[in-house]
N, C-alpha and C positions, 0 to 999 in steps of 0.2 A: 504493500500500500504506500509506504513512504517513498519507495522508488518511483512509483507511478506519479505521485504528487510532485516530486522533484523534477521529473521529466516534463510534466505538464507546465511547471513553472518556467523551466528553461526554454521550452518550446514557445510559450506565450511571450516571453521576453524577446526572443528572436523575431517573432512576428510583429511586435510593437515597434521595433527599431527599423530604420531604413536598411535596405539591402545594399551590399557592395560586392561586386564580382571581382575577385582577385585571381589572376591567372599567371601561371608560368608562361614563358614565351617559347623557348627553343623546343621544338618537337611537340609542343602543345598547340600553339597558334601557328608557328611556322611549319612548313612542310617537312623540314628536317632540321637537325642541329646546325646552327649557323656560325658557331665559334670558328670552325675551320675556314669559312669564307672570310671572316674578319681577319684572321691571321694571315691568310694568303694574300689578302688585299694589302696588308702592311708589307709583306715581302715584296710585292710588286711595286709598291710606292718607293721602296728603297732600292729597287733593282737588284734584290738579293735572291739567292736560291731558296727554294722551299725545303731543302734537305734538313735544316735544323728543326723546322716545324714537324716534319715527318718523324724525326728521331724522338722529339718530345711526345708525340702521339703514341709511338711504340712503347716508350718508357711508361706512360700512363696505363696502357692496356696490360703491360707486364705486371703491374701492381693491382690493377682493378680486377682482373680475372681471378686471381687467388682469393681476393676478398669476397667475391661473389660465389666462389666455389663452395662455400659453407652453406649456401642457401639452395636447397633442392628445387627442381623445376615443379614438382608437385608435392603438396604437403597435406596430410590428413588434418581434419579439424582439431585444433588445440585451444587451450585457454589463452587468453590475451596475456602477453608477456612484455609489459612496457619496459622493464629493466633490460631484458635481452635485446629488445629493439633499440633502445638508447645506446647500449654498448656497441651493437653492430654499426649504428649510424656514426658513432665516434670513430670507429675504424675506417669506415667509408669516407668520412670527412677528412681524416688524416691523409688518406691516399690522395684525395682531391687537392688538399692544401699543399702537399709535397710537389704535386704536378704544377700547380700554379707558381710555386716558388721557383721551379726550374724555368718556367715560361718567363717570369720576370727577370731572372738572372741572365737569360739568353738575349734579352732585348728584342725578341722576335716581333713584338707589337709596336716597335718604334717606327716613327716616320709618317704617321697619318695625320692629316689635317681634318678638321670637322667636316669640311665640304666633301673631301674624298670619302670619308666614312658615310655621309648621307647619300652621296651619289652611288656608292658601292652597294649599300643596303637596298636602295630603290631598284637597282638593276639586278641584283643577285638573289634577293630573298623573295620567295613565294610563300603564300599561306596555305594552310590545309583547306581542303574543299569545304565550302560553306562557312568557314571562319569569318570572312569579311562580311558576309550577309548577316550572320547572327550577331556579330559584335557591333555592327552598324545599327542594329534595331533593338539594342538592349533596353530593358525597362528599368535599368539601374546604372549607377556609375561603374567605371572599369578602372582597376589598378593593376599594373604589372608588377609581379614580385619575381625577379629573375636573377639567376646567377651568371647571366651574360656579362661580358666585360666592357660594354660600351653603351651608355644611355643614348648617345646620339644615334648609334646603330639601331637600337630598339625603336626609337621614335620614328626614324625613317622607314624601318621595316614594317610598320603598321599601315603604310600606304594611305595615310589620311584618316584612318579610323580614330575617332576621338578617344583619348586616354586621359583620365583625370589625375593619375599619379603614377610615377615610376619609382620603384624601390629596387635598386640594382647596383652592382659594382660599376666602376668606371675607369677609363684610361686616365692617366695623369698627363697633363700637357705642360709644355714649356714653350712660350712664345708661339702658341697656336699649333704646335706639333707634338704628337704623342712621344713620350720618353721611353716607353716600354714598361714603365711601372704601372701598377694597378692600385686603385683605392678600393679596398675590399670592405664591404659592409653586408653582403648577402651571399657569402660563400658556402655556409654550412646549412644543414637541415634545421639546426637549432636557431640560426639567425632568421630563417624564413618563418619559423613558428613564432618567434618573438615579435616579428613584424605583424603577423596576423593578430596576436594577442593585443598589441597596441591599437590596432585598427578596430578591434571589438569594443573599445571604449565608446565608440561613436556609431557603430553599425553592426548589423549581422552579416557574417561573412560567408559567401560561397567561394570555395577555393577549387580551382581546376588545375591539375598538374599531371605530368606523365612520369616523372622520374623518382628515383629513390630519394633524391635530395628534397622532394616535395612532401614526403610522407608525414613528417611531424606537422607541417602546415596544414595538410589535409585533415589530420586528426584533431587539430586545434580549432579549425573552422567550424561554424555552425552546420554547414553542409560541405562535406569533402567529396569531390568527384575525381576519380582517377581516370585519366584520359588514355585510351589505347586498348590494346587487345589483352586477353587474360594471361598471356605468357610473358608480357613485358616485365621488366625488372621490378618496377614498383609493386605490381600485383603479386609477384612472386615473393618479395620480401614481406609484404603485408600479410599474406596468408601464412607464411612460415611463423610469424610471431602472433598469430591468433586474431588478426583483424579480419572481420567478415566483409565480403565484397558482394554487393547487390547490383545486378545489371539494370540500368535505367530502362532498357528496352523491355524489361519484364514488368515495369511499374504501370499501374493503371491510372495514376494521377499525374496531372501536370502542375501540381501545386508545390512550390518551393517550401511553403510553410509545412506541408505534410512531410516532406523530406526532413526538414529541421526537427520536427517532433520525433520522427523515428530515430534520427541521429542522437537527439538528446536522451531518449529512453535508453539507447544502447550504451551511452557513456555512463549514465547513472548505474546501470547494471554491470559496469566494468567489462563490457563485451562490445567494444566500439565497432561500428560499421562504416564503410565507405561505399559510395555509389560508383559505378563504373559506366563510362560512356565510350562507345567505339568511334564516335564522330561528332562533329559540330551539328550535323543535321539532327541527331538524337537530342543534343543539348538544347537546341533552339526553343522548343515549347516550354522549357523550364525557366528560360532566361529572358524571353522577349514578351 
C-alpha cells in the first residue's frame, strides 16, 4: 500500500510539472556516431594524416572490448543490482577517460575554427529517419545532454531544429582555433545523471539515449527511453544488472504521464524499468 501511494505521489508530481525532453545526440539523433567525423575534419584542417586518429580508435577498442566482455549478450531475469551497475559504469568511464586523455595528448583535435566545424557538421552529419520530423513538432522543450566534444558541432548538426539547451563537453580555443584540448563536463554516466537531477528541479524529464554512458541518466529521469535494438550495449548492460526493459511498440497508451506513473511505481518497488524505442517514428506519438 505504501509503495502504491508513493508511486502515485511521484507520478502526480511528474504530471504537474512541465515536461522537458533530454536526448543524447550521437547515434540517438544522428544516424551514426559523429566523433570520428569531427576528428577527421580536424586532421584535414591541419593537412595531417589520419593515422594517429586510427591508432587512438584501436587503443580504445582494445580496452573497451574486455570491459564489455563481462556482460553476456543474454541475461536471465535478476534482481536490480545498483551497486554492481555503478561499479561497472566506473570501469567503463575509466576506459573512456583514458581514451580521451590520449586524444588530448595527441592534439588530434587541433586546428579547427568554429566556421569549419559548423560547415563540416552541416555537410557530414545526417539524422536518423524521422528524427527531424519528430523533434521539429515536439510538445515540449528539447535539451541535448551529450558526451560529444564540440557544442558548435552539435548545434550545426541539428540542421535548424530548435534546441533550448546544450549540456556537453567542448573544444578549447585559442584565438579562434581549437588547441586540441577539451573542456570536459559531460564525460561520464555519473555527470549525465547529475545533469538530469538538476534539471528535475524545474521539470519532469524524459530522457532518450542509446549508449551505456546514458544508463544512469535514463534511470534518473522520470521516463527513460533506451533508443535502439534489444542487442545494443545499453540494453545488454541494463538487463544484466536487473533493469527491466519494456518495448514502446507493445504499449497501448500514448500518454507520457502513464509512462511516468509506471516508471515511478517501478522505482518505489526497487525494480526500475526503462522503455525501449526502435525508432523516432515509434517515439513520435509520445512526444508530439
